[in-house]
KOLMI-366617 format. One record per residue: residue number from 1; z, y, x of N, C-alpha, C, O in turn; residue in three letters. Coordinates in steps of 0.001 Angstrom, whole numbers, always signed. Atoms other than C-alpha are relative to their C-alpha. Last residue first. Layout:
N
     k      n.c3      n.c2      n.c1     ca.c3     ca.c2     ca.c1      c.c3      c.c2      c.c1      o.c3      o.c2      o.c1     r
   NUM         Z         Y         X         Z         Y         X         Z         Y         X         Z         Y         X   ALA
...
REM end
This chain:
165
     k      n.c3      n.c2      n.c1     ca.c3     ca.c2     ca.c1      c.c3      c.c2      c.c1      o.c3      o.c2      o.c1     r
   165      -947     +1186      +433    +74896    +89208    +57220      +239       -10     -1544      +956      -872     -2052   SER
   164      +963      +663      +955    +72024    +91751    +57702      +851     -1093      -451      +376     -1797     -1342   ARG
   163       -38     +1097       -28    +73844    +94643    +59216      -411      -880     -1055      -392      -543     -2239   SER
   162     +1186      +672      -638    +72124    +97762    +59521      +428     -1415       -76      -503     -2193      +129   GLU
   161     +1155      +100      +937    +74382    +99266    +56743     -1093      -672      +603     -2013     -1103       -93   SER
   160      -376      +932      +915    +77738    +98512    +58689     -1416      -229      -964     -1656     -1289     -1541   PRO
   159      -270      -556     +1223    +76552   +100702    +61683       -12     -1089      -935      -842     -1965      -693   VAL
   158      +942      +271     +1110    +76519    +98620    +64801      +417      +658     -1335     +1469      +269     -1841   ARG
   157      +580     -1471      +315    +78830   +100323    +67673     -1178      -213     -1469     -1688      +741     -2057   LEU
   156     -1303      -470      +478    +80782    +96815    +68123      -401     +1348      -644      +216     +1742     -1634   ALA
   155      -432      +467     +1237    +77418    +94988    +68353     +1164      +735      -829     +1287      +776     -2053   LEU
   154      +970       -17      +891    +75985    +97288    +70909      +379      -401     -1312      +225      +311     -2304   ILE
   153      -311     -1275      +436    +79232    +97316    +72842      -944      +398     -1171      -533     +1052     -2130   LEU
   152     -1367      +129      +575    +79577    +93386    +73049      -120     +1618      -612      +257     +1852     -1760   GLU
   151      +219      +530     +1348    +75930    +93526    +74104      +968       -24      -900      +675       -57     -2095   VAL
   150      +875      -716     +1066    +76586    +95919    +76542      -170      -610      -898       -81       +64     -1924   GLU
   149      -849     -1168      +556    +79674    +94193    +77818      -942      +825      -773      -609     +1315     -1852   GLY
   148      -708      +300     +1388    +77701    +90795    +78029      +575     +1248      -516      +568     +1421     -1735   ARG
   147     -1349      +111      -204    +75334    +92247    +80659      +611      -240     -1580      +246      +234     -2656   PRO
   146      -650     -1281      -150    +71586    +91535    +79774     +1560       -18      +215     +2051     -1086      -153   ARG
   145      -355      -354     -1387    +69409    +88464    +80329      +435     +1570      +298       -34     +2342     +1135   ASP
   144      +736     -1030       -31    +68176    +88267    +76774      +220      +789     +1500      -138     +1915     +1843   LEU
   143     +1154        +3      +364    +69363    +84838    +76363     -1085     +1149      +433     -2255      +927      +748   GLN
   142     +1040     +1162      -950    +72185    +84896    +78512     -1167      +216      -418     -1945      +697      +406   GLN
   141      +149      -574     -1290    +73647    +88123    +76950      -849      -839      +867     -1735      -466     +1636   ALA
   140      +842     -1017      +128    +73121    +86517    +73352      -643      +783     +1325     -1820     +1093     +1510   ILE
   139     +1504      +838      +120    +74689    +83379    +74233      -691     +1252        +8     -1366     +1408     +1026   GLU
   138      +301      +603     -1279    +77906    +85716    +75367     -1244      -895       -18     -1820     -1019     +1062   GLN
   137      +342      -979      -754    +77825    +87879    +72290      -471      -581     +1498     -1418      -170     +2168   ALA
   136      -857      -827      -281    +77754    +84925    +69962      -563      +978     +1159     -1697      +872     +1624   SER
   135      -369      +197     -1372    +75105    +83409    +68026      +997     +1154      +629     +1012     +2310      +206   HIS
   134     -1529     +1150      -411    +75321    +83136    +64432      +184      +100     +1564     +1264      -265     +2028   GLY
   133      +455     +1254      +160    +71503    +84272    +63137     +1476      -890      +463     +1654     -2106      +387   ALA
   132       -34      +371     +1457    +72774    +87789    +62350      -438     -1756       -21      -326     -2385     -1073   ASP
   131     -1364       +63      +757    +73817    +88117    +65960       -94      -528     -1411      +667     -1401     -1828   ALA
   130      -716     +1296      -667    +70425    +86924    +67454     +1531      -308      -672     +2071     -1366      -995   LEU
   129      +637     +1242      +658    +68430    +89429    +64965      +960     -1487      +549     +1230     -2486      -118   SER
   128      -453      +282     +1554    +70914    +92193    +65881      -422      -969      -418      +378     -1636     -1075   TYR
   127     -1328      +220       -48    +70442    +91657    +69689      +436      -114     -1270     +1198     -1039     -1551   ILE
   126      -133     +1541      -616    +66776    +91408    +69363     +1295      -376      -129     +1533     -1482      -614   ALA
   125      +603     +1245     +1308    +66621    +94330    +66905      +325     -1104      +669      +996     -1919       +37   SER
   124     -1097      +403      +856    +68795    +96610    +69643      -307     -1211      -843      +440     -2179      -978   TYR
   123     -1299      +529      -774    +66287    +96885    +72451      +891      -482      -913     +1236     -1647      -713   ARG
   122      +267     +1413      -542    +63290    +96822    +70013     +1202      -436     +1046     +1565     -1602     +1203   ALA
   121     +1146      +236      -496    +64599   +100012    +68120       -69     -1240      +550      +889     -1963      +275   ASP
   120      +365     +1589      +188    +67150   +100981    +66026     -1451       +47      +429     -2397      +619      -113   THR
   119     +1266      +138      +161    +68797   +104305    +67203      -423     -1303      -123       +72     -2105      +669   ALA
   118      +746      +185     -1403    +72301   +103985    +66672     -1228      -133      -261     -1569      -737     -1278   LEU
   117      +741     +1360      -190    +73631   +105354    +63509      -615       +56     +1411     -1024     +1042     +2026   PRO
   116     +1276      -266      -261    +76342   +108219    +63811      -813     -1610      +127      -351     -2602      +692   GLN
   115      +298      +733      -870    +79616   +107654    +62042     -1492      +140      +377     -2262       +85      -581   PRO
   114     +1092     +1046      +496    +80747   +110552    +60325      -595      -734      +919      -974      -127     +1921   ARG
   113     +1099      +211      -816    +83974   +112384    +61424     -1047     -1253      -646      -703     -2364     -1049   PRO
   112      -336     +1410       -80    +85971   +113906    +58473     -1263      -672     +1056     -2447      -524      +754   GLU
   111     +1178      +858      +554    +86002   +117435    +59057      +228     -1380      +260      +886     -1802     +1211   LEU
   110      +896      +544      -979    +89265   +119175    +59667      -961      -719      -893      -792     -1070     -2061   PRO
   109      -290     +1448      +310    +90754   +121507    +57113     -1114      -618      +975     -2232      -136     +1154   LYS
   108     +1275      +532      -291    +91020   +125222    +58075      +421     -1579       +85     +1396     -2043      +677   ILE
   107      -412     +1335      -581    +93635   +127309    +56370     -1499      -769      +222     -2492      -660      -497   GLU
   106      +244      +982      +784    +92622   +131042    +56492      +332     -1517      +299      +341     -1885     +1474   PRO
   105      +920     +1076      -390    +94843   +133036    +58591      -451     -1013     -1061      +348     -1749     -1643   GLU
   104      -619     +1414      -274    +96805   +135775    +57072     -1248      -821      +392     -2361      -566       -67   PRO
   103      +826      +880      +409    +95634   +139254    +57318      +308     -1372      +570      +320     -1722     +1750   HIS
   102      +987      -898      +898    +98426   +141901    +56941     -1405     -1090      -365     -1829     -1228     -1513   VAL
   101      -214      -310     +1348   +100936   +139351    +57856     -1023      +905     -1006     -1219      +869     -2221   THR
   100      -184     +1298      +652    +99527   +138120    +60914      +141       +88     -1622      -533      -459     -2495   GLU
    99     +1037      +339      +289    +98544   +141609    +61982      -183     -1468      -691     -1153     -1792     -1377   LEU
    98      +106      -698      +922   +102340   +142474    +62183     -1701      -184      -862     -1859       -28     -2073   ARG
    97      -666      +402     +1369   +103014   +139345    +63670      -335      +865     -1137      -424      +486     -2305   LYS
    96      +603     +1122      +724   +100375   +140031    +66438      +604      -473     -1486       -49      -897     -2439   LEU
    95     +1186      -537      +611   +101569   +143819    +66931      -693     -1470      -536     -1290     -1467     -1612   GLU
    94      -233      -612     +1300   +105149   +142482    +67400     -1268      +399      -676     -1331      +379     -1906   ALA
    93      -362      +796      +965   +104080   +140007    +69989      +162      +526     -1301      -217       -65     -2312   ILE
    92     +1114      +594      +655   +102066   +142662    +71676      +351     -1163     -1042      -378     -1441     -1995   LYS
    91      +992      -646      +930   +105015   +144741    +71834     -1293      -505      -525     -1809      -174     -1592   LYS
    90      -534        +1     +1049   +107269   +142160    +73289      -803     +1047     -1076      -868      +850     -2289   ASP
    89      +226     +1506      +690   +104887   +141044    +75805      +614      +145     -1357      +162      -474     -2320   ALA
    88     +1224      +139      +393   +104832   +144935    +76917      -452     -1315      -724     -1406     -1331     -1501   GLU
    87      +118     -1160     +1187   +108438   +145063    +76959     -1104      -159      -329     -1180      -551     -1493   ALA
    86      -601      +813     +1297   +108391   +141550    +78947       +55      +843     -1027       +16      +377     -2165   MET
    85      +753      +989      +580   +106002   +143044    +81466      +546      -511     -1070      -221      -840     -1974   LEU
    84     +1288      -853      +563   +108058   +146239    +82304      -915     -1116      -923     -1181      -907     -2106   ALA
    83      -796      -812     +1252   +111415   +144159    +82626     -1398      +660      -762     -1688      +607     -1957   GLU
    82      -313      +740     +1009   +109507   +141983    +85257      +364      +533     -1531       -96      +100     -2587   LEU
    81     +1343      +380      +510   +108048   +144919    +87056      +221      -818     -1164      -215      -535     -2280   LYS
    80      +592      -909      +782   +111720   +146158    +87404     -1493      -239      -603     -1785      +159     -1731   ALA
    79      -886      +209     +1550   +113082   +142835    +88354      -507     +1132      -856      -684      +973     -2063   ALA
    78      +583     +1068      +769   +110314   +142682    +91213      +547      -152     -1354       -46      -629     -2322   ARG
    77     +1437      -617      +421   +111256   +146262    +92403      -727     -1256      -832     -1529     -1043     -1741   THR
    76       +37      -963      +976   +114951   +145112    +92443     -1302      +566      -601     -1434      +969     -1756   ASP
    75      -504      +472     +1335   +114272   +141980    +94088       +61      +963     -1015      -429      +750     -2125   LEU
    74     +1297      +860      +733   +112067   +143479    +96836      +618      -416     -1319        -3      -122     -2340   GLN
    73      +854      -841      +476   +115009   +146001    +97474     -1299      -506      -825     -1817       -78     -1856   GLY
    72      -420      -697     +1147   +117597   +143644    +97714      -979      +946      -479     -1011     +1154     -1692   THR
    71      +273      +738     +1155   +115308   +141642   +100175      +639      +432     -1304      +128       +51     -2357   ILE
    70     +1404      +377      +302   +115051   +144500   +102313      -164      -967     -1156      -860      -710     -2138   GLN
    69      +270     -1220      +810   +118652   +145401   +102208     -1338        -5      -306     -1671      +546     -1355   ARG
    68      -724      +186     +1103   +119662   +141813   +103341      -314     +1118      -790      -195      +958     -2005   ALA
    67      +670      +934      +785   +117216   +142064   +106090      +660      -305     -1567       -23      -750     -2490   MET
    66     +1339      -477      +293   +118671   +145086   +107360      -717      -889      -811     -1263      -465     -1829   GLU
    65      -258      -930      +993   +122207   +143612   +107130     -1290      +662      -409     -1489      +884     -1603   SER
    64      -135      +681     +1143   +120857   +140596   +109031      +362      +926     -1135        -7      +626     -2270   LEU
    63     +1235      +437      +446   +119396   +142852   +111714      +413      -783     -1180      -407      -585     -2076   GLU
    62     +1007     -1220      +731   +122567   +144735   +111839     -1312      -388      -414     -1858      +177     -1361   VAL
    61      -842      -552     +1217   +125021   +141566   +112252     -1043     +1235      -658     -1322     +1371     -1849   LEU
    60      +388      +925     +1109   +122300   +140030   +114757      +704      +481     -1272       +82      +365     -2328   LEU
    59     +1606      -276      +230   +122654   +143253   +116841      -395     -1105     -1055     -1144      -775     -1974   ASN
    58      +201     -1326      +489   +126275   +142994   +116885     -1094      +214      -441     -1194      +685     -1574   SER
    57      -368      +212     +1430   +126231   +139367   +117739      -109     +1197      -841      -542     +1093     -1988   MET
    56      +926      +872      +545   +124023   +140136   +120900      +454      -247     -1581      -345      -164     -2514   GLU
    55     +1058      -909      +317   +126509   +142989   +121650     -1226      -722      -854     -1748      -252     -1864   ARG
    54      -187      -901     +1006   +129356   +140670   +121497     -1027      +788      -302     -1235      +903     -1510   GLU
    53      -126     +1018     +1436   +127668   +138058   +123572      +218      +909     -1052      -635     +1031     -1931   VAL
    52     +1193      +539      +294   +126938   +140759   +126290      -192      -717     -1038     -1141      -460     -1778   SER
    51      +522     -1270      +549   +130326   +142076   +126213     -1413      -302      -497     -1739       -88     -1664   ARG
    50      -438       +63     +1517   +131471   +138149   +126758      -525     +1406      -435     -1001     +1286     -1564   GLN
    49      +597      +989      +763   +129056   +137912   +129785      +764       +21     -1435      +114      -246     -2446   GLN
    48     +1272      -644      +383   +130430   +141314   +131385      -893      -918      -991     -1629      -392     -1827   ALA
    47      -180      -889     +1031   +133922   +140030   +130850     -1151      +696      -220     -1316     +1326     -1265   MET
    46      -526     -1152      -480   +133206   +136743   +132697       -41     +1166      -999      -651      +952     -2047   SER
    45      +926     -1157      -242   +132704   +133643   +130858      +701     +1255      +650     +1889     +1501      +445   LEU
    44      -450      -985      +969   +135032   +130830   +132058     -1169     +1125      +109     -1743     +1488     +1136   LYS
    43       +40     -1500      -393   +133714   +128013   +134015       -60      +933      -941      -993      +921     -1744   PRO
    42      +628      -832     +1058   +134643   +124575   +132960      +187     +1505      +369     +1257     +2114      +353   ASN
    41      +944     -1244      -880   +135734   +123037   +136213      -873      +548      -944     -2007      +873      -592   SER
    40      -500     -1611       +90   +138753   +121348   +134671     -1018      +928      +670      -733     +2029     +1143   SER
    39      +913      -794      -185   +137358   +117830   +133610      +373     +1600       -90      +212     +2340     -1061   ASN
    38      +345       +60     -1196   +140135   +115636   +133704      -999      +543      +399     -1271      +289     +1573   LEU
    37     -1182      -405     -1057   +141593   +116850   +130547      -452      -101     +1386      -201      +877     +2089   PRO
    36      -353     +1164     -1223   +138186   +116314   +128909     +1127      +621      +908      +930     +1454     +1793   ASP
    35      -108      -270     -1512   +137917   +118851   +125960      +571     -1173      +858     +1608     -1777      +586   LYS
    34     -1231      +624      -443   +136678   +118044   +122510      +122       +44     +1626      -740      -386     +2392   LYS
    33      +564     +1020      -803   +134404   +120740   +121374     +1316      -601      +507     +2365       +11      +713   ARG
    32      -174     +1026     +1029   +135798   +123057   +118852      -296     -1275      +626        +2     -2313       +36   LEU
    31     -1464      +376       +14   +136555   +125801   +121639       +95     -1221      -802     +1126     -1878      -652   SER
    30      -282      +758     -1382   +132747   +125832   +122558     +1443      -446      -115     +1810     -1467      +466   PRO
    29      +753     +1368      -358   +131795   +126326   +118912      +487      -531     +1287      +707     -1738     +1389   ARG
    28      -994      +926      -210   +134249   +129473   +118585      -621     -1372      +126      +208     -2216      +466   PHE
    27     -1191      -315      -839   +131754   +132043   +119057      +884      -951      +186     +1130     -1185     +1369   VAL
    26      +505       -31     -1557   +128649   +130323   +117590     +1105      +569      +944     +1130      +116     +2088   VAL
    25      +294     +1225      -232   +130667   +129673   +114357      -532      -216     +1528       -80     -1012     +2350   PHE
    24     -1475      +612      -240   +132331   +132733   +113862      -338     -1240      +530      +466     -1745     +1313   VAL
    23      -373      -448     -1100   +128832   +134525   +114297     +1308      -700      +289     +1672      -803     +1460   ILE
    22      +716      +350     -1170   +127351   +132126   +111718      +511      +516     +1281      +453      -249     +2244   THR
    21      -240     +1615      -484   +130396   +132415   +109551      -905      -203      +925      -420      -726     +1928   LEU
    20     -1552       -82      -548   +129887   +136331   +109498      +223     -1386      +570      +343     -1624     +1772   ALA
    19      +129      -808     -1199   +126106   +136063   +108684     +1245      -135     +1015     +1228      -463     +2201   GLY
    18      +300      +905      -927   +126991   +133710   +105955      -489      +266     +1256      -663      -643     +2067   ILE
    17     -1087     +1360      -289   +129439   +135860   +104659      -861      -843      +837      -449     -1192     +1943   ALA
    16     -1091      -487      -966   +126970   +138968   +104827      +950     -1116      +602     +1206     -1320     +1789   TYR
    15      +793       +62     -1095   +124018   +136972   +102991     +1118      +569     +1189     +1156       +45     +2302   VAL
    14       +39     +1612      -374   +126702   +136056   +100262      -852       +17     +1504      -555      -774     +2400   MET
    13     -1409      +308      -446   +127845   +139907   +100010      -281     -1549      +683      +207     -1942     +1743   TRP
    12      -137      -592     -1288   +124016   +140546    +99354     +1291      -315      +700     +1180      -585     +1896   GLN
    11      +832      +722      -910   +123668   +137824    +96984      +127      +748     +1176      +161      +167     +2261   MET
    10      -629     +1462      -603   +126579   +139112    +95193      -923      -406      +968      -418      -620     +2070   THR
     9     -1089      -423     -1030   +124838   +142729    +95038      +906     -1306      +558     +1303     -1433     +1716   GLU
     8      +405      -468     -1336   +121849   +141255    +93969      +940      +317      +921      +975       +66     +2125   SER
     7      +680     +1154      -600   +123479   +139403    +91006      -612      +288     +1492      -469      -525     +2406   ALA
     6     -1197      +604      -241   +125360   +142438    +89794      -221     -1207     +1082      +425     -1402     +2111   ALA
     5      -391      -896     -1286   +122135   +144382    +90121     +1491      -789      +290     +1969      -754     +1424   LEU
     4      +986      +333     -1049   +120419   +141641    +87792      +778      +726     +1140      +846      +126     +2213   PHE
     3      -474     +1704      -610   +123440   +141304    +85493      -748       +37     +1056      -273      -563     +2021   ARG
     2     -1424       +13      -796   +123083   +145172    +85215      +364     -1165      +489     +1027     -1314     +1516   ILE
     1       +43      -404     -1154   +119378   +144990    +84408     +1206        -4      +769     +1221      -173     +1989   MET
REM end
């Protein structure tokens, strides 16, 4: 929490610094421009205009300061919520570890997959008989007027016990 507060204070000062740099940039920007010595008709700001600009800058600084306070408050609130969630998570982890030592999980062995036999019916028997006769998948597909990919799939999924070779 201390690190977070230090970080939020640092962030607050960074916001102030950025605001100050913005104000300085806005105020001195006209003087940074390259001046044309032949063009001397640049009107100077009157005192009233300068005071108006200063008031606007002051207002901007106040708004910036208020925004920084709001952001800092929001960050503090979120940090408190995060710490509460972390404490709750730590408690749950400790409880899970305690339960794991009391009731160890049984070892689960994966089942070996068993090939599922395809339904042997008239659709497949013609393909199987032609394949057993030595015809290629392309020839079988042409003779039975079926897609070659389907014939290849049926032959590839054929259970070895059904093979008559």
